[in-house]
C-alpha positions in Angstrom: -118.8 -4.0 54.9 -117.7 -6.1 51.9 -116.6 -2.9 49.9 -114.8 -1.8 52.9 -112.8 -5.0 53.3 -112.2 -5.0 49.5 -110.9 -1.3 49.8 -108.8 -2.4 52.7 -107.2 -5.5 50.9 -106.6 -3.2 47.8 -104.6 -0.6 50.1 -102.4 -3.5 51.5 -101.9 -5.1 48.0 -100.6 -1.8 46.5 -98.4 -1.1 49.5 -97.0 -4.6 49.1 -96.3 -4.2 45.6 -94.8 -0.7 46.1 -92.4 -2.3 48.8 -91.5 -5.1 46.5 -90.7 -2.7 43.9 -88.3 -0.8 45.9 -86.5 -3.9 47.2 -84.0 -4.3 44.3 -83.0 -0.5 44.9 -82.7 -1.2 48.6 -80.5 -4.3 48.0 -78.3 -2.6 45.5 -77.6 0.2 48.0 -76.6 -2.3 50.5 -74.2 -4.2 48.1 -70.4 -4.1 49.4 -68.3 -2.5 46.9 -65.0 -3.9 46.4 -62.6 -0.8 46.5 -59.3 -2.6 46.5 -57.6 -5.0 44.2 -54.4 -7.0 45.3 -52.1 -8.5 42.8 -49.8 -11.4 43.8 -46.7 -12.8 41.7 -47.9 -14.9 38.6 -44.5 -14.5 36.3 -46.8 -12.7 33.7 -48.6 -9.4 33.2 -51.9 -8.9 34.7 -54.4 -6.6 33.3 -56.8 -4.4 35.3 -59.7 -2.2 34.3 -61.2 0.7 36.3 -64.6 -0.1 37.4 -65.8 3.6 37.5 -64.4 7.1 37.2 -62.5 8.2 40.3 -59.3 8.6 42.1 -57.2 5.5 42.7 -54.2 4.7 45.0 -51.5 2.7 43.3 -49.1 0.6 45.5 -46.2 -1.6 44.5 -43.7 -3.7 46.5 -40.6 -5.0 44.7 -39.6 -8.6 45.5 -36.5 -9.7 47.6 -33.2 -10.9 46.4 -32.1 -14.4 46.6 -30.4 -15.6 49.7 -27.1 -17.1 49.9 -27.5 -20.3 51.8 -24.1 -21.7 51.8 -22.2 -21.7 55.0 -22.8 -17.9 55.8 -26.7 -18.0 55.6 -27.1 -14.4 54.2 -30.6 -13.1 53.2 -31.3 -11.3 50.1 -32.0 -7.5 50.2 -35.7 -6.7 50.9 -37.9 -5.1 48.1 -38.8 -1.6 48.0 -42.3 0.2 48.2 -43.8 2.9 46.1 -47.2 4.6 46.2 -49.0 7.4 44.5 -52.6 8.5 43.2 -54.0 9.2 39.9 -57.6 9.9 38.4 -58.8 7.2 35.9 -62.1 7.1 33.8 -64.3 4.0 34.0 -62.9 1.3 31.5 -59.2 2.5 31.3 -57.0 -0.3 31.6 -53.5 -0.6 33.6 -51.0 -3.5 33.2 -49.5 -4.8 36.5 -46.2 -6.6 36.6 -45.5 -8.2 40.0 -41.9 -9.1 40.7 -40.6 -12.5 41.5 -38.0 -13.4 44.4 -34.4 -14.1 43.2 -33.3 -17.6 43.4 -31.3 -18.7 46.4 -27.7 -20.0 45.7 -25.8 -22.7 47.5 -22.1 -23.6 47.2 -21.4 -26.3 44.8 -19.9 -29.5 46.4 -17.7 -30.3 43.4 -16.1 -26.7 43.4 -17.7 -25.9 40.1 -17.7 -22.0 38.9 -20.3 -22.3 36.2 -23.6 -22.2 38.1 -26.2 -19.6 37.3 -29.0 -18.5 39.8 -31.7 -16.9 38.0 -32.9 -13.3 39.1 -36.6 -12.7 39.8 -39.1 -12.1 36.9 -39.6 -8.5 35.9 -35.9 -7.3 36.0 -34.0 -9.4 38.7 -30.2 -9.9 37.6 -28.8 -13.4 37.5 -26.2 -14.4 40.0 -23.3 -16.6 39.4 -20.2 -18.4 40.6 -20.2 -20.9 43.4 -22.8 -18.9 45.6 -24.1 -15.8 43.9 -27.9 -15.7 44.2 -30.2 -13.8 41.9 -31.5 -10.2 42.5 -35.3 -9.5 43.2 -37.6 -8.5 40.4 -39.1 -5.0 40.5 -42.8 -4.6 40.7 -44.6 -1.8 38.2 -47.8 -0.6 36.7 -48.1 0.4 33.2 -50.7 2.8 31.6 -51.4 3.0 27.9 -49.5 -0.1 26.7 -47.2 -2.8 28.1 -44.0 -1.1 27.0 -41.4 -0.4 29.6 -41.5 3.2 28.7 -45.0 3.4 29.8 -44.4 2.5 33.4 -46.0 5.0 35.8 -44.9 3.7 39.2 -42.2 1.1 40.0 -40.9 -0.5 43.4 -37.3 -1.8 43.1 -36.2 -5.3 43.7 -33.7 -6.2 46.5 -30.2 -7.2 45.4 -29.2 -10.9 46.1 -27.4 -11.8 49.3 -23.5 -12.3 49.4 -20.9 -13.7 51.7 -18.8 -11.8 54.3 -15.6 -12.3 52.5 -12.0 -12.4 53.7 -9.9 -10.3 51.3 -6.4 -8.8 51.5 -6.1 -9.7 55.3 -9.2 -7.6 56.1 -12.8 -8.6 56.8 -15.8 -7.2 54.8 -19.3 -7.4 56.1 -21.2 -7.0 52.7 -24.8 -7.7 52.9 -26.7 -6.5 50.0 -28.7 -3.2 49.9 -32.3 -3.1 50.0 -34.7 -2.4 47.0 -35.5 1.0 46.3 -32.4 2.9 47.6 -31.8 4.5 44.2 -28.2 5.1 45.0 -26.4 2.6 42.7 -28.0 2.7 39.1 -26.5 0.5 36.5 -28.0 2.2 33.3 -31.2 4.2 32.4 -33.1 1.4 31.0 -31.7 -1.5 33.3 -35.1 -2.0 34.9 -36.2 -4.2 32.1 -33.3 -6.5 33.1 -31.3 -5.9 36.1 -27.5 -6.4 36.0 -26.4 -9.9 35.4 -24.0 -11.5 37.8 -20.7 -12.1 36.1 -18.0 -14.7 36.8 -14.7 -13.6 38.2 -11.3 -15.3 37.3 -11.1 -17.3 40.6 -15.0 -18.6 41.0 -16.2 -15.3 42.2 -19.6 -15.4 43.9 -21.4 -12.7 42.1 -25.2 -12.0 43.3 -27.5 -10.3 40.7 -28.6 -6.9 41.2 -32.3 -5.9 41.8 -34.7 -4.8 39.0 -36.2 -1.5 39.1 -36.8 1.8 37.3 -33.1 1.6 37.2 -31.6 -1.7 37.9 -29.2 -2.1 40.8 -25.4 -2.7 40.1 -23.7 -6.0 40.6 -20.0 -6.0 41.1 -18.1 -8.8 39.7 -14.5 -10.0 40.8 -13.0 -11.9 43.5 -14.2 -11.4 46.9 -15.6 -9.2 48.3 -18.6 -8.9 46.1 -21.8 -7.0 46.4 -25.1 -6.3 44.7 -27.6 -3.4 44.9 -31.2 -3.1 44.8 -33.2 -1.3 41.9 -34.7 2.1 42.4 -38.2 3.3 42.9 -40.2 5.6 40.5 -43.4 7.4 41.0 -43.8 9.4 37.8 -46.3 12.2 37.7 -48.6 10.7 40.3 -49.3 12.7 43.2 -49.5 12.1 47.1 -46.6 9.7 46.5 -44.4 8.0 48.9 -41.2 5.7 48.5 -39.4 3.5 50.9 -36.6 0.9 50.8 -36.4 -2.5 52.5 -40.2 -3.3 53.0 -41.1 -6.4 51.2 -39.9 -10.2 51.8 -40.4 -13.0 49.3 -42.1 -12.1 46.1 -43.3 -8.8 45.2 -47.0 -7.6 45.1 -49.2 -4.7 44.1 -52.6 -3.2 45.0 -54.8 -0.6 43.3 -57.5 1.1 45.8 -60.5 3.2 44.7 -60.5 6.3 47.0 -63.4 8.6 45.9 -65.1 7.2 42.9 -68.4 7.5 44.3 -68.6 11.3 44.0 -67.8 11.2 40.4 -71.4 11.7 39.0 -72.6 12.2 35.6 -73.0 15.9 35.0 -73.9 16.0 31.1 -73.3 14.8 27.6 -72.1 16.5 24.7 -72.0 15.7 20.8 -69.2 16.8 18.4 -72.0 18.0 15.9 -75.4 19.4 16.6 -76.3 20.3 12.9 -75.7 17.9 10.0 -75.6 18.6 6.2 -75.3 15.6 4.1 -75.6 14.7 0.6 -77.8 11.7 -0.4 -75.5 8.7 0.2 -73.1 10.7 2.4 -72.5 10.0 6.0 -70.6 11.4 9.3 -69.5 10.0 12.5 -71.1 11.3 15.9 -69.0 11.3 18.8 -70.6 11.5 22.4 -68.5 12.6 25.5 -69.8 12.2 29.2 -68.8 14.8 31.8 -68.4 14.1 35.5 -68.5 16.0 38.7 -64.7 15.6 39.3 -63.8 17.0 36.1 -63.1 13.8 34.4 -64.6 12.9 30.8 -65.3 9.6 29.1 -66.1 8.6 25.4 -69.5 6.9 25.5 -70.3 6.8 21.7 -70.6 3.2 21.7 -72.7 3.3 25.0 -75.6 5.7 24.1 -79.0 4.9 22.2 -79.5 6.4 18.8 -83.0 6.9 17.2 -83.9 8.7 14.2 -87.3 10.4 13.6 -87.5 9.5 9.9 -85.6 6.3 8.7 -86.4 7.4 5.2 -84.3 10.6 5.5 -81.7 9.7 8.2 -80.3 6.2 9.2 -77.8 5.8 12.4 -76.3 2.6 13.6 -75.3 1.6 17.1 -71.9 3.3 16.8 -73.2 6.7 15.9 -72.6 6.7 12.1 -75.3 8.7 10.4 -76.1 8.1 6.8 -78.1 10.4 4.3 -80.8 8.4 2.7 -83.2 10.8 0.9 -83.6 14.5 0.8 -85.2 16.1 3.8 -84.9 16.9 7.5 -84.9 14.6 10.4 -83.8 14.4 14.1 -81.5 12.0 15.7 -82.3 11.3 19.5 -79.3 10.3 21.9 -80.1 8.9 25.2 -77.6 7.7 27.9 -78.3 6.3 31.5 -75.7 5.7 34.4 -76.2 4.9 38.1 -75.1 7.7 40.4 -73.6 7.7 43.9 -77.0 7.6 45.5 -77.9 4.3 43.8 -80.4 6.0 41.4 -80.2 6.0 37.6 -79.5 9.2 35.7 -80.9 9.6 32.2 -79.4 12.3 30.0 -80.8 13.1 26.4 -79.9 15.3 23.4 -80.8 15.9 20.0 -79.0 16.4 16.6 -80.8 18.1 13.5 -79.9 16.6 10.2 -80.7 17.8 6.6 -80.1 15.7 3.4 -79.7 17.6 0.1 
């Protein structure tokens, strides 16, 4: 009877240990994956790194233009909206620029014509005169670097609000256009700084244009005056959309993972499979991972290297191989990565090296 009890207890202990050993995998599978990242206005560039290989949706909203808060209480134009999708590899970086709202204006009590109302960060044009508000900044995302030429998606900012004005005996109702209309383009690269409001000869109230891929135009002169929103841009993205007049206040941006979980590791390749080195010579291995969605990734610095004979060949953690003494040896390369099912996939390969 004692032996029977002992065996029963042993079985229970083994089952308990198996259950405990499976708990981390179960917990990992139940973790909530954060698929969307939102970016609010900060007045500076924000860097984002792709957490895994997959398809992502990029969305940008331009900022609103400043309001004219004098006797007419005219709101600034609303910022535009642009979206599109692209495939990114794990570790790729994007640079996010969220536009700021243009500065509201007010009519100076002393009648001064020298006020400047700053445009919103990232392209909003300055306003000027007695009541010319600033334009809204555009919001954009850049890939490769922070240069303006690397923008892949842009949402235009709204133009500054202006007064309805009495001019030459006629009444003109001149609210500013909304960001992203794309109809009034100042110049090709004006997106980096929207049109700056100028001063007319008679204290004109000139609102700043909105920033965008192309900055919105700002017309200077006596009343009437007007300012236009910056234009949207979606580059070479797919499944795109573009709207005007959607965003009040500061701009924003969002990056959403759509189907990253289906991009599982398929195989790895090495640039050289047979090495021939002189004693004292060396060469660099390059290891590439291939995924089920057709994307690739350089994993040279992420794999594990081992040599079968350190007296013949040596290899460091970056994949650089050195010939030590004459002879033949193998270098094994292993790489592991978690799949969409929560399991870890281990892939290995081997390189034969001969030192002369």
